[in-house]
C-alpha positions, 0 to 999 in steps of 0.5 A: 500500500505504501508503494502504491501511495508513493506511486500516486504522489509521483504521478501527481507531482509529474502531472501538476504542470500539465494540469495547470497549463490545460486549466489555463488553456480552458480558461482562454477558451472560455474567454474567447467564447464569451468575447465572440458573442458579447463584443461589437466589432467590424473587421476584414478577415481572409480565408485560405484553403488550398487554392481557394482564397476569400476576403470577407468583411464582417459586422457583429453586434450584441444588443442585450443578448441578441446577436446580429452579424453580416458578412460580405464577400470582397473578392470573387462572386458577390455574396452576403450572409446575415445572421440573427441569433441562430437564423442565417440568410445567404444571398447569392446574386450569381445564382439568383438564390436566397437560402434561409437555414438554422446556423451556417453551413458555409464559411464564416470566421470560426468564432464558435471554435472555443465553444465547441472545443470545451466539450471536446477537450478529452480528445485534444491536448491543449498547450499555450504557445508563443505571443504574436502580432495579428492585425496589429494586436498582441495575441496569445497562441493556443495549440490544440493537438488531437490524441489520435489520427482521426481528427485535425488539430488547431492553432488559435490566436487570441487578442490579449486585450479583448480576448477575441479570436483573431486567427485560426489554423487547421492542422493536418498530418505532419503539421501541415496547415490545411486552412487559415482564417485571419483578421487583417483589420479589426475594430472592437468596442464600437457602435454597429448601426442597423444599416451595417447589418442590413443586406445591401443586395435585393432578394426580390427577384431571386428564388428563396429556399428555406432549409427545413425537414421534409414531410415523410410517411411513417413507412419511410421514417421506419425504413430510414431509422435502422442505419448505424455506424459500427465504428466511430473514433473515440468521443464521436456520438450521434448529435443530429439525425434528420430526414429530408426531401431533395428539392430537385427530385423529391428523393428521401435523404437521411442525414446522421451527424456524428461529432466529438464536440469539435470535429464532425462527420455527416453520413448521407443515406439515399436509396439508389434511383435509376439514372442517378450517378454517385461517386465511389471511393475517396474524394476531397476538397481542401480540408474536407474529405468524402467517401462514397459507397453502396450498401443494401441498395443505398448510396452512402456518402460520408463527409467531414472536415476530418482526415481521409482515414476517418471518413473511409473507416466510418463509411466502411462501418455503416450497416443496415440493421433493420428488417428486410424490405418486402 
């Protein structure tokens, strides 16, 4: 028993610096998360992934707990994204479309990273990095390293004065930078007028799409409820599950979303239809990887901002566990 006691004391001594460092890192995350929601700010940030480069102006306001945000593309096709709390409106004049949904699926500055990481800390190692200057402001870097090869890591830079996240890098294998968001100019603690949050592009002559679950029969819902993933990376659980009808052809599509709190993977399941092409094997665009296969007369597509091995293993582990169709 005495030997066991000495061993436990030794472990405590060894791990005190690590625990203190991680505690400080989690505190930084809390402060970054609060700053992203509570501060008023206007700025310009750059997004780069592979050959893709976008420059975006952002306006953010918190008015007694109500968040409003407007993003305007500064290069390429003219686009606007407006957010009011969790409702997001995307205006795309080139495609003559307006899309309304809950929470953005597109690119915005990843201000919600700190919030998402709080629940995922068991699967990532947090370490304070060096100080640096971003957009003329002194920042503290936070390194986030995954505990396995099934998810990406991050580097975050926080403004030491305001706690706002000013830069993030998505880190792949061999420390490769896959994706970068970085403010090049930012002003905080300012008044954001209503006009700066209002769309400058008219949607009167555009086609409006509202993303909502489509109506399905009981038989369809039962048939779509027996799919499962027999393997997932540690910490990944089912966080969302919905059935939709494709707007273009009325096909039933089931979407299952698995996440560890920070990284996430979507699995799309759709019955094979005549003259309907589907890709097989792996594919990627920037940091996003996808894997397609056919299982039990259904197209299976696994997509996520995770390494290729993750979508491949999840795709191979998808099984139909329901009754055989009559």
